[in-house]
C-alpha angles and dihedrals in degrees: 000000000000127000090247092056090048091052090052089051094048089049090052096044102040103029116017102039096043090046097054093040087055091050090052093046092048092049093050091046090045091052093050092046093045090049094051093045092047092048091052093046094043092051093050090047092047088051091050093044092046090053090050091052092048090051094047093046089051090051092051092044095050095038097082090057090068086057092046093053093059110108095224091048094045091050093054091047093051097044104028131235097280096055098053129087125251089254094053093048090050090051090051091049093050092052092047092049090049091049092049093045094057092058113056088178089069106088098179140000122203122193125198117192112203092196096069100008093242129147129207127190126209112195116185093334093315114119121211128212115270117266130197115251111181095165098042092112093058093069110108103237091050094045091049092048093046090053094043127088089227120100095213141025133196115222126207111273117261141158114293108274128206095219095171095040092232121172093234092070110074118220092228092067106109097163115152109237137184107222116217112193119201122193108221116214135167107261095217103036099027088227113160107244101174146275136297116199116195113196104205116195108250090217088069087075094061096077089052091052096040092106092060099036102046093084116092114250093025127129124187123200129189109203124187127220090274094057092254118142107243098174132025135144087233104071093200090071095057112118093008121130112257112251105222095186093059089044096057118115109269139159089275103056147007123233127204126181133199119188115217130218137209126012089021103041115177091016119129132208104209124191118197115193122190111228090211088062093038095056097033094107092046091048092046089051091048090049091049088053091048092052088044087052093050089052089050090049089050092046088048092051090049090047090050090050090049091047090048091050095044101034116013096042091063090045092050090048091050088046091053091050090052092050088053086053089053089054089059100262101134097170094078119135108225097173114117129190091238126118096196131085092286092055091044089052093047089051091052094047088049089052090049091047090052092051093048090050090048090048092048090050092047093049089046093051091044090051090050091051091046089053092046089047091049088049092050089045091052089049092047092048096059103136094340090172089061092054094047091046090051092052089048091052090050091048090052089051089052092050093050088049087051089237101143095168091063091047091053089050092052091048090052091048091050093051090051092050092050090050092048090059088069091067115173095357123129111261132172113265086241089067092047089052091050090052089050091049092052091048089051090051092053091048090050092055089046097055095034093220138103104267123213099226117144126186117197111176124157114243094235089057095057095074095057116100120235132172111284120255090021098124103027093075087061090058092044091049089055093055089046100048107016114030098041091053099044111017101167095041105040130088135170130219124189113193127186126188145149115251125173097328094320136107104230122197121181121192109195121188112189111204133044114036135197131241123256092249093052089045089056091049091049090049089052091046090237093123139024136072131297093268100067093039089048093052093049093046093050091048091053091046093050099036109015112209091338093083123074129218116179134175127201134176095210091233093294095313097101142304131285131196119192123195121193118190121183109230095208092057128076105285096048127059121215 
């Protein structure tokens, strides 16, 4: 699975899913909280509005009794319009006009006088002339009220009607009114005197219900004890029978009811709230969060693409190069022109690749040299018993001739030849020194003079293994380039010591020196014999760059070679 896919999965698991789950949880909790708060608030508002309606209804029901108690009004009601004088009728009209003018919510008043079966209409404080109404009592609401023990009755709201067809009521008045019919009786005798109908403007109910109707998506109904709708903002519903099935709680709306008391017993104030409007704010907030989440997702995808381009693409490129290395292609360039961690990693990998390549090359060259050495060894070991037997035969002849010096030389030569058979093997320093001693003994016999050759090697150094034939070429180099040129003035010193985790050998030849130019060529391995180059190459093969090989001309007084071998690397044992 690529890094880019993992980034997309992380974006999905740790940002997108938690975010949208939180949006859903917040929306669900908000809906529940809003519903609970709305129910509590609506119940309180319904209770207050119901109390205001009851108070208003009580006021409108009791208000006509103030009019009935006026003497001039009471007298006309008892005697009828036809029996009273003009002055008494004028006093009655003035009282009625004053009464109507004090209540702007009263649209119309209609009097019915039972004594002379006359009617009179009062429209906005204007009084009409009396009119005969012989069949007035036959109308259903009045007949029902007359036969009832109740003193008043509320009729279903309707458009204002000009029952008496009087001129003061304009035909264009389509005001919705709630008729309140009062039965007028003599207090002392109980005699029926007539009716008073008060048409109250239905709009006067609106301020009382403002608390429960101001919310969007809310409908308020006032239903009487017969299930008829007495108030609604939709005039087409007035007077209709309430459909309880449509009113039941559903997923679309909430319904709250408040039962009213006197003077409206059995009436209900019903509030219907649309859930769509109720949860609109929560839904809008949720959608805002959803769109915000979509923006976050888009930004996250863009961020992932940017990260993929800036970070994962170099990693993929580096990974492809590493795969090519796995396939055996070692000449891959891993270096990147980046200064961040990826560039640092690529640089380290390039360094590691170079080291591996160098190590492989060194091992390859070492293996080639080993094979060549083995080949040379095999060639040198052609019938070795014959050579040693021949030397022993010569030694026996020397002993029979009583020539012990020749015998000693043959023994030294034999030791040297046996040691040479161990070419390029690791041998203790002690064995290398013994080989050098045998070589010096032969050279001493050759030149027939006392040679000035000193070997100063610390005892603790002698047990450490080194490649065979490593130090002998230095001694041989002295005899070839130093002793032969200045026999009487030259001398040779070989020192061996331990210094800071290194075996340090110094071969100092006092006598002829080399020029600075030739010393530089020797240091660059551009000049010199096979011996020095052989030593330098074998040190690199065995120890890489950890070993040291230094040349010095001793300021014209001789020549010094210094060899440093790490004892923790291969070629030295700890």
